[in-house]
N, C-alpha and C positions, 0 to 999 in steps of 0.2 A: 320045300327046301329042308334038307336035314342040316342040323347044326351039331358039330362034334362037341361033346361035353367031356372034358378031361377030368378024371377022378382026382381027388385030392392026394392019392397015393403017388402021384407023379412028382411030388415035391422032392427036393434033393436028398434029404436024409430023414431017417426016422426021428432024429432029435428035433427036427423042425415041426413034426406033427404035434409035439407037445406044445410048442409055442403057438402054432396055428390054433390049437384048441383053446388056448388062452385068448387069442385074438377073437376067435369066432364066438366065444361066449361073452365078449364085451369087456374082458378084464384087461388092465394095462399090462405091458410086458414086465414092468417093474414088479408087479404082483407075482409074476412067475419066477423071476430070476434075480430079484433084488434091484437096487438102484442103478447099477452099472450094466448097460447093455452088452451082451456078448455077441460073438459072430452069429450064432444061431438066432439071437434076438433080431439082429439087423437083417438076416436073411428072411426071417418071417415077415418083417415089415416090407421088404422089397418084393418078396414073392407075391404073385397074384394069380387068380384063377383064370379059367377060360372065359373070354369076353362073351362067348356064346351064351353062357349061363345068365349073363346080365340082360340079354336081349331076347330071351326065349319068347316065342309068340309074335315076334316082329320079323317079317320077311325082309331081309336086307340083301343087297346085291353084293356079288363077289367081285373082286378086283380083276381088271384085265391084265394081260401080261405086261411086265415092265419094259420100257424102251431101252434102246442101246445106249451105252455110255458115250459121252461126247469125246471128241478127239482134238479139240482146240487146245494147244499147249499154253501154259501160262508163261509169264516172264518174271524174272526176279524170284520172289517167293510165292507168286500166284499159282493157282491150280487150273487144271483143265475143267471144262464144264461137265457136270454129272449128267447121267442119263435119266430119262423119265421112268418113274416107277408105275406100278399098276394103279388104275383108278378103282379103288376098292370100296367095298361096303363094310359092314360090321364084321363080315368074314373076310380074312385077308386075301389079297391077291398075290400072284407070283412075284418073285423077287425082282426088283428094279435093276436096270443095267448099271455097269460100272462106270464111274467117272473117268474121263480121259486123264492120263498121267502127264504131268508137265515135265519139261526137260529140267535137268539139274540147274540150279541157279548159278550165274557166273560168279567166279571167285571175286571176293572183295566188292560185291555188288552193294547197292544202296539199301538192300534188306527189305524184302517183303515180309509180311507177317507169316510166321511158320504155321499158323493155324487159322487162316482166314479164307480158306478155299471152300467152294460149295461141294456138296456130295450128290450121290445118285438119289433118285426120288423113289419113295416107297408107295405102297398102296394106301389109300385112305378111305374114310367112311363115305358111304352114300347117305344122302339126307332124306330120301323118300322111303317111308315105311310102307309095307304092303306091295312093293314092286316085285314081281316074280324074277328069280335070278336068271341071268343069261347063261347060255351054254359056253363052256370054256374050260381051260385047264383047271384041275383041282387045286385048291389051296394047299399049302404045305401042311403036313401033319401037325407041326408045331403051330399052335393057334395064335401066333403073334401077327404083327403087321410088318412084314419084311421091307427093308429099304435097300436102295443101292449102296454099294460100297463107296466110302468117301475117298476122294482123291486129294490128298494133302501133300503139299510140297514143303520142303525145308526152306527156311529163310535164307536170304543172301548174306549180307554182312550185318553191320550194326543196324539195329532197329527191328530185327526179327523177334518173335515171341508173341505173347498174347496181345490181343487188342480188344477194344470195346467199340462195337459198331452200332450200338443202339439196340432196341428191343426187336424181336421177331414177332411178338404178339402182345397186344394190350387190349383186354376185353373189359370194357367199362360197363356193359350190360344195360346201358341206358336205352338201347333199342329193343329190349325184351318186351314182347307183347304176346297176346293170346292167339295171334294169327300166323306166326312164323316161328320156326325153331332155330333159325339162324341168329347168331350173335356176332356182330361185326367186329372186325379187328381195327382198333383206332391207331395202330402203328403204321397203317397204310401198306402193310406187306401182304394183305389179302388172305391172311390165315384165319378164315372164318371159323368160329366155334359153333357147335350145335348142342342143343339141349334135348333131352327126351321130352316127349309131349307133356308129361305130367309134372316136370320140373317147373317150379313157380317163380314168377317175377315177384320181387319183394322190395320193400324200401331199403335202399343201400346206404352206404356211408355218404356218398355223393350221387344223388339221383337214384337209379335203380340198381338192385343186386339180384342174386339168384338164390333160391332156397330149394332143397331137395326133400320134400315131405315124405316120399316113399322110398323103401329100401332099394329099389332097382332104378331110381332116378340117377341121371348122369349128365354131366357136361363134358364134351370131348372136343378135341381139335385133331383133325386128320393128320397123319404123319406127312412130313414134307422133307425134301432133300436137305434143307438147311438145318434140320433138327439134329445136329451132331455136336459133340461136346469136347472136341480137341482143344478148344480155347477155354473151356470152363462153362459155367452156367450161373445165372441169377434168376431167382423166382421170388415174386412178391405178391401180396394181396391184402386187402382189408377183410378181416373176419370178425364176426359177432356170434360166438357160440351160445346156443340156448342151453346146452347141457354138455358137461365134460364127462369123460369116462371112456376107458378102452382106447383103441387106436382108431382115429378118424382121419381119413385121407383128405388132404387139402389140395395136393398137386402131385402128380407123378408122371413119369415118362415110361411107357411100357417097353419092355425088352423081352419079347416072347412071353413066357409065363412068369416072368419076374419084371423088375423095373430097373432102369438105369439110375434113377434117382427118385426119391419120395420125400415130400414135405408133409408131415403129419402132426396131429395132436395126439400125444400119448399120455393119457391121464390129464394132468394139468400142465404138462410141459409141451413145448414146441420142439420137434425133433426133425433133423434133416439128415437123410441117409443117402449115400451114393455107392454105387457098385463100381469098383475100380478094376481096370484091366490088369490081370495077373497079380492081383493083391486082394486082401480081404476087404469087405465093405467098411466104410468109415462113417462115423456119425457125430453129430454135435447136438447138444440139447440146451434148453433154457426153460427154467420154471417160472411160472407167474402169470400164465394165461387165465383170464377171468371170464366167468359166464356173464352174459348180458352186457358186455362191454365191447365197443369197437376197438380193435387193435390192428395196427399195421404190422405185418410180419414179412420178413425178407430173409432169404438164404442165398449164400454165394459160395462158389468154389472157383478158385483161380489156378488150379493145378498144383498148388502147394499147401493150401490151408482151406478149412471150412470156416464160415462166419455166419452168425445170426444177427439180425437187426430187429429191434422193436421200436415202432413209431419213429423210424428213420435214424435211430442211433445204434451203433455197433455195441452189442451187449456181451458177446462172447466170440472167441476165435480159437481155432484148434489146428495144429499142423496135421496134414493128411496128404502128402505128396502122391501124385499119380494122375491117371487119366480116366475119366468116366467112360464106361462102355456105351457105345451108341445103341440106343434102343431100337427095336423093330416093332414099333407100334405107335399108337396115338398118344397125345397128351390127355390125361384124365384129370378132371377138376371136381373136387368135392365128393368123389366116390371111386370105387374100384370094383374089380370082378369078385372080390371077397366080401362085397357089401359093407366095407368099412366107411360108411356114409358120414359126412360131416353134418352134424345136427346144429344148424345155424344158418346164417346168411353170409355169402361171400360176395365181394365186390372188387372191381378194378384189379383183376388178375393180370400180372405182368411177367413176361418171360423173355430172357435173352440167353443166347448161347455163347456168352462171354461174361467175364467178371465185371460187373458195373462198379465204378468208383463210388466211394462213400457219399460224395455230394449228390450223385445221381440217385442213389437209394434214398437219401434224405428227401430229395425232391419228389419222390413217389408218394410221400405222405401228403402232398398238396391236396387240399380239398377244394376243388373248384366250385364256386357257388355263383349263382346268377348275380350280375351287378344290379344296382339300383340307380334310378334316375329320378330326381325330384325337381320340379319347377317351382320357383319362388319369385313373385307370388303366383298363385294359380289363376288369378283374374286381375287384369290390369286396371279395372275401373275405367270410366269414360276417358278416352284420349282423343284430342282434336285431330281431325283428318289432316293428313299431310305432315304429321309429327311422328316421333319415334318413341318407343317404350322398350326398356331393357328387362328381360326375364333372366333370372339366374338359374342355370341348369346345373345341378350338382350331381356328378357321376361318381359313384363309389364302387371300388373293386372289393368285393366281399370274400375273395379267396382267403384261405387260411394262410398264416404267416410263413409256412414252408413253401408256398408257391412263388414262382418267379414273377417278375413284373409282366404285365399283360398289356397289349395294345388294343385299342378300341376304335371303331368307327362311330362317330356321332353325326347324326343328320336329321333334318326335318323332312317328314313325308307329307307335309301340308302344302297345298298350292292354292293361292288366291291371286287372280290376275292383278289386283290392285294393292297387294301386300308384298313387301320384300323382307326376307329373313336373312340376317347376316350374323354368324356364318350359317349357311344352310347345310354345310358339310365340313367336317374336319376330322383329324385323327389325333389321338393322344395316347400316352402310355402311363399307366398307373401301377404303383407297387401294391402289394397285398395290403388291404385295409385302408388304402389311400383314397381320399376324396379330392377331386378337382372340380373347380367351378368354371363354367363356360358362360360368359355373358352373351346373350343372344339379343341382338337389336332388331326389333320388328317395326317396320315403317310403313304407314299407309300413304296413299296418294292423296293429293289435295281434293280430288274428285271422288274419293272413296265414299260409298254409301254408309250411312250410320248403321250400327248393329254389331253383333258379336261375330268374331272369327275364331272357330275352334282350331287350335294349333296342336299338332302332335309331333313329338320328338322321340327318337330312339337311339340307343347305343348298342352296338353289337361287338362281341369279342372277335378279334381277328384270328385267334387261335382256335376258338371253340364255336364254330358256326352252328353245330347241332343243338347247342344249349338254348338258342333263341335270344332275342334282344330284350333289353330293359326299355320300358315305355314311360313317358311322362306327357301330360296334357296341360295346356294353358289356354286361357281365353283372352283375346284382345278385343276390347270394346271400343269401337269407333263412335265417338260422340256425335250427336246431332250438330250439324254446322249452323253457325249463327251468321247473320248478315246475308248479303246477296251472294249466292254461289250457284254453280251449275251441277246438276246430277247427271253424270255421264250415262248411266244405265237407263235413265228415263227420258233424257232429252237429246242424246246424241246417237247411241247405238242400243236399240231395244231388242233383246233376245230372250227375255223372260218367257217361260212357258205359258204364262197367263195371257200373253199377247200372241206368240207364234202358234199356239195351239188353242186360240180362242174358239170355243165350241160352235160359234155361229159365224164369226167373220172369216174363219179359215176353212169352213165346211161348205156343204151344198147350200144353195139358196133355200131359204124357208119362205114359202108364200106368205105375203103380207107382212113379213118382218122388215122393218125399216133399215135394219143393219145389213141385210141383203148381201151376205158373203163378201164384204168389201175388200178383204185381203186375199181372196182366192186368185189363183192363176187365171181362171176363167174370166172373172170380172176385169182383171187388169188387161187381158188380151182383147176382150170385147170393147173396152173403152179406147184401146189403142188402134184397133183395126178400122178400116173405112166404115164398117158397120158391124154390129154384133154377129150377123149371119156370116160375115166374111172371116171372122176370127179363126175358126178351125182350119180353113185352107191356108191362111197366112202362117199359122204356127207350123203346119205340116210342111209347107214349102221351105220355111226356115230350117227345120231339122233335116230335111232332105238334102240340104246343101252339103252335108258331110258325105253323102253317098257318091258324089262325083267331084272331080277336080274343079276348082273355082278360080277364076282370073280376077284379081283385084289390083288395081294400079299397075297392071302389066306383070304382076307376080303371080305365080301359080300356087294355089293352096291344094296340097294333095288330099285325096279322098281318105276318109276314115270310115270304111264300110261297116264297122261294128255298131254304128248308130242304128242300123236296121234291127239287129238281133237284140241289142241291149235296151233300146228305147222304143222305137216305133212299133216293133212287133208286139210288145207287151202293152202298148197303150190301148185302153178300151175305146171302142167306137160306138157311135150312136146308131140308131136304126137306119139312118140314111148313109151309113158307111164313113162318116166323117169322124175325126178325132173327138173323143168325149172330153172336152175341156173341164167338165165338172169333176172328173176323176183322173187327173193327169199324174204321171209318175214324177211328181215334183213335190217338195216339201218346203214350206217357208222356214227360213233360218233366222232372219233379222230384218228389222226396218231401221234404216240409217238416215240420219240428218247430216248432210254435208253442206251446211251453211258456210263453212270455211271456203268453199269454191265459188262464192258469190262474185259476180262481175256485172255491175249495173250497166256498163257500156254495152254488154251483150244482153241486157234486159232480163237478168235473173238474179235471184238471191241465193244462189248455190244450187244444191241438188237434194232430192229425196230419193232414196233407193230401197228396193225390195231385193233381198238375197234369197234365192231358192237353191236347194240341192236337188239334183236329178237322181231318181231312185231306180233300183233294180230289184224286183221281187220284194218291194216294200222297204229295202234298206238302202242307205245313201251310198252312192259311188263317189269317187274322187272327181266330182263334176259339179260345178256350180254355174248358175245362170243369174245374172244381175241385171235388173231393170233400173236404169238411171234416168230420172226425170229432172228437168230444170224447174226451179221454183220461180214461176213468172213474176217479174217485178219491173216497173218502169220508173219508179220514183224512189227517193230515199225513204219516204214514209212507208212504202210497201216493203222495202227491205227490212226496215225496223219492225214492221208488223210480223213478218215471218220469224224474225229473231225472237220477238216477245211471245209469239204463239208456241214455238218450240219450247221456250223456257217455262211457259206457264204449265206445261205438263208435269214439271218437277214438283209443283206445289199440290198436286192432286193425290188422294190416297192411292197407295200402290201395294199390291195389285188390286184393281177394282174395276167395276163396270164403268164408273165415271171416267177413269183414266182411258180405258179402251175406246170409249165413245168419243172423247176429245181427240185422241190420236187418229181415229178413223175419219172424223170430220176434217182434220188437218190434211191427211193423206189424200182424201177425196178431192181436195182443191187442186192438186197437181196431177191426179190420175185421170180425172173425168174427161170424157170426150169434149173437146172445145175449150180445154183449159188454156191452150196457147193458140189463139186465132192467128192465122197466117202461116202456121207450120203444117206439114202434112197431116191430114185427118184432124187438125186442130189439137193434136196430142203434144203434151209437154215432154214426151220421151226424147231423150238426147242420145242414148245408146243402149243397146242390149249386148252384154258381154258374156262370154263363156270362158271358163278356165277348167281344163280337164286333162286327165291322163287315162281315163277309163276306156277310151276308144282306141288307143294305140299305145305304143311303148314309150312315148315321150310326152311330157307336158306341152300343152299348146293353148294359146289364147287367141280367141276370135272376137270380132266385133261386128254388130249389125246396126243399121239405122233404117228409117222409113224412106222408101223411094218416093220422091215428090210426085212422080207420075202415076204409079200404080197404088201407092199408099200401103204397100206391103213391105215387110222386113227383107232387107237384102244385105249380103256381106259388104263390109266397107273396110277401109284401112284403119289400122290401130294407131291411135293418136300418140304423138311424141316418141314413136318407135320406128326406126328405119327397118328395112328388110334385114334379116339376120345375116345375110351374105356380106353386109358392110362391116360387120364386127371385125376389129383388128386390121382394118385396111387403111391405106393412105387417104382414100376418098373420105372416109369418116373423119380422119384427122383433119383434113382440110376444112370440113364443115364445122367441127368443134372449134378449131382455132379461129375461124372467121366469126364465130358467134360466142366467143369465150365469156365476155362480160355478161351477156344476157343469160347464158347457161348458169353461171355461178349465182346470178340474181334470181334464177328460176322464173324468168319472164319470156323464155324462148318458146317458139313453136317449130316443130319439125315439118318442113314443107313436103308436099307430095313429090316434087322433083328437085334434083340438085345437079347443076351443070348440064341441064338438058336431058337428064335420064331419071327414070322412076327412082324414088328414094324411100318414101314412107311405105312401111310394110303392109302386106295384106293379112298376115297372121304371123305369129312368132312362136317358135318353140322355146321352151325354158329348160335349160340344163342346169339351172340353179347357180350359174355364174353370172357375171355382169358384163358390161361393155368396156372396151378399151380400144385405143388406137395409138399408133406410134407417134411419139413426140408431142403429146398433148399435156397440158397442165393437169396435175393430179386433182386439183379442186374442180376443174371443169369436167374432167373425166367422171368424178364421183357424182356431181349433180346431174350430168347428162344421163348416166346409167341409172341413177335412182329414179328418174322420171320416166324411164321406159317401162313398158308393161312387165317384161320379164326381169328387168333389173330390180324393180320394186318388189317382185315376188321371188327373189333369189336369196339363197343362204349367204352368198358372198357379200351382198350389199346390205341386207336387212335382217339376216339370220332367220329367214322365213323359208319353210318347207313348201313353198309355192302358194298355198292358200292363206289369205289373211283371216278368213272366217271359214273354219273347217266344218264340214257337214256333221250334223248331230244324229245320234241314234234315237229312236222313239223314247220319249220320257226324259231326255237330257237336253241341255242347252248346247248351242254351238260353241266351239272352242276358238279363242282368238289368238293370233300370233303374237310373238314377242314384240314385233314392230308396232303393233297396236297398243300393247299394254306396258311395254318397257323392256328394252334390251340394249346391249352394246356389242359392237362389231369392230374388229381390228381391220383397218383399211391398209392392206399391204402396199398399195401404190403410193400413199402419202405418209405411211408410218404413223397414222393417228388412230385414235379410238373414236368411232362414230356412235353416238347415243341416240336412241329413238324412243318415243312414247307418243304415238300419233294421236291417241285419244286424249292424252294430256294436253297436247298442242291444240286440239280442237276445243277442248274445254276452256282453255285460257282465251282462245279467240272469241267464243260465244260469250264468255263472261265479260270480256272487254266491251261488248256491245250492250248487253242487258244490264250490266252492273256499273258501267262507266269507267272501268280501268283501262289501261293502255293495251290495245290488242296487238301491238307490234312486239311486245315482250313475250318471248317463249318461256315455258317453264324451265326452271333450273335443271341442267343436265339433259335438256332436250335439244336436238339439232335445230338451228334456226333455219326454217324452210319456207318462210313467208315469201309470197310472190306479190309485190306491191304493184297494183295497176293504176294507182292514183296516189296523190299526196297522203302520207300517213296521218295527217291531221284530220282527214275525212274518214272516220272510222267505218263508215258503211261502204266506202269504195275500197274494198280489200280483197284482191284476188289472191288465191292460194294455189300452189302447184297442184297438178292433178295427181291423186293417189289412186293407183289402179287396184 
């Protein structure tokens, strides 16, 4: 690619050569012609060389032809849309199209701005060096960056004239890095700047700035159709000169081989020069720039006068009526084609094609600085479980005094299922230098385990997302509880990795090891089946029920054939072709104590549960399988023994082999074959339930029990849940109204049939809503819906995304729902807030038995959901509603 280099003799007059020689040898113009600049002085500052000389050796692309001008007329004082210019490289493209001309404004109109219309688009720079030039029309001989002609309409009536519409470009340089040449435009106008590869990122006034260590370094902004000056102009930047002397370009707008405007350092003075249409150039100067000092400089032209601002204050103003010539070329920052390079660091360059008001210019001196956030104290010291502690979070806005007030988001990014943080999110506005204190109340639950909770808080500016947040950390220390208490995570719902990933009890059997893989799916199935040898067939037959439609209580459960590909096909098999139960695609999630479901009239002390996740390629699907065993008990003493044995786990070291051994001994009592004589296979299994969406497009719950004839698992009806077809029907209303008192007391059972027709469902889909029926009492509706499988697992009733225990990824613990750990939901049917904390309820229930407190009292803020099956004075005869 050839680059046309124009010789210096192309400048306008021989008198300019004298001044160019002064410029080129680094002397100030004042040294050539005295203190007062003359027209040739100003011409010399405005004039510039061929940009090709600045980029020799860099292959840059040439602009494509400019587009046609727009034809859409404006109204009032608006203009037509300008045409697109060439997409140019460092070598200019052909001239852009003309903008469409607007019709004349109506007489006496409300007055549009006489100078707020867009212009045609010119060519602009390519950003990729080394790219071969495409074939196309030759660039104009004049080496500028041509643009389309502006289409400017006259104003209508009152209100015409200049206007300030904000900046067209604001280059903060905080995104400057070694891997990209682009410098983003923070004004959101998309006028990206580019730096030459060797231009350096440097410490700026606020964040990063740019320095040009080499003579040919440059920062430039491609020409755009909006870079016209009928309204005037404002240019501003922070500068820190290393060395003063001669003319150093800070900012200029190219106009062929000259400039429309130029802001320069001329010796120790700041000088702003404009080229006026049909008139001589005009200039304004201010002395006092210092080396090694950050100074905010700004220049403004409003069509009548020139003005200079230093550190946000107007320091000089001069009459200079006229209009700036629209340049045909890019914006140049910190250098030009005559290598009048700024020797220093430039930051926060700001550009508007209108005169900015004084207060706007003053605001540009704002030095945004990162806020600070401090937590006091940083450590709470021991705090009793179930009580609150208040941390003071002090947020300070560190921006300079010239900055406007700023809004911030404050939030906690810590999550502990047994800890509440209030506020966890808030917004606030702070003036520059202002500090606001946010009292944050952190409350543990009564069953919270002792130990430290590391809390993290942060505050983020709502205006400056790229600057990053301020952080603060604090530690809440939950003290060891005194007296009799229940430890939820050790006695009620155990999901710690030391248990669910026990290297022996959850893995293959180890010959001769008495622990014998007690929590493996294989062991549990072999104890449940008619015989260990029958277990693989029993499991396969159960999983195959998804492959074909099933009839349960005269309701059809549709097939979900994805079971074959996602589960059965990938399940390893033994040499005899049967499912390898030692390596199932299942993973233990939790072991659960449901002592709260005890009912001595049905010969049980509640339930013990194993929760598994079904895997695909080793990762959990949204598919859980729950084994629910009755805790066999025939006397009050046996019920008390179960309660005491679960509670004794909390006194053991944790995690430890002693704890796991005691828990395994306890679970084996209800898992082992023969644990419940008189029941199928002598198994205490009460139900096998599945919750999944992995096999089809909607959530579905199924239930299985042991067939008393075959001893194998079979599909059965889902308890307390009618077929989904009854939702919102008069038939359901009839049943709820007939059983309203029992439903509200949660002592009801849903029968298999109602009015001579099948009623209890065979399976149920879950669309995350609840149950309703016309004309039913809101309290009865709520308690009925809550006790159904899909209602309990719905967002409408319990704020649950279907799973109460969500599957875990390897190396992590299962996640519990808000229904389990604490949440509140607005009930739109009754207009009340329903609060839940089921683990808290279970904790209080067990504590009432093992510690002697009243079990009928639910924790404060928790819904009363007890289902009393016997007088409350008999603490061991305490039935609780079924939680699915």
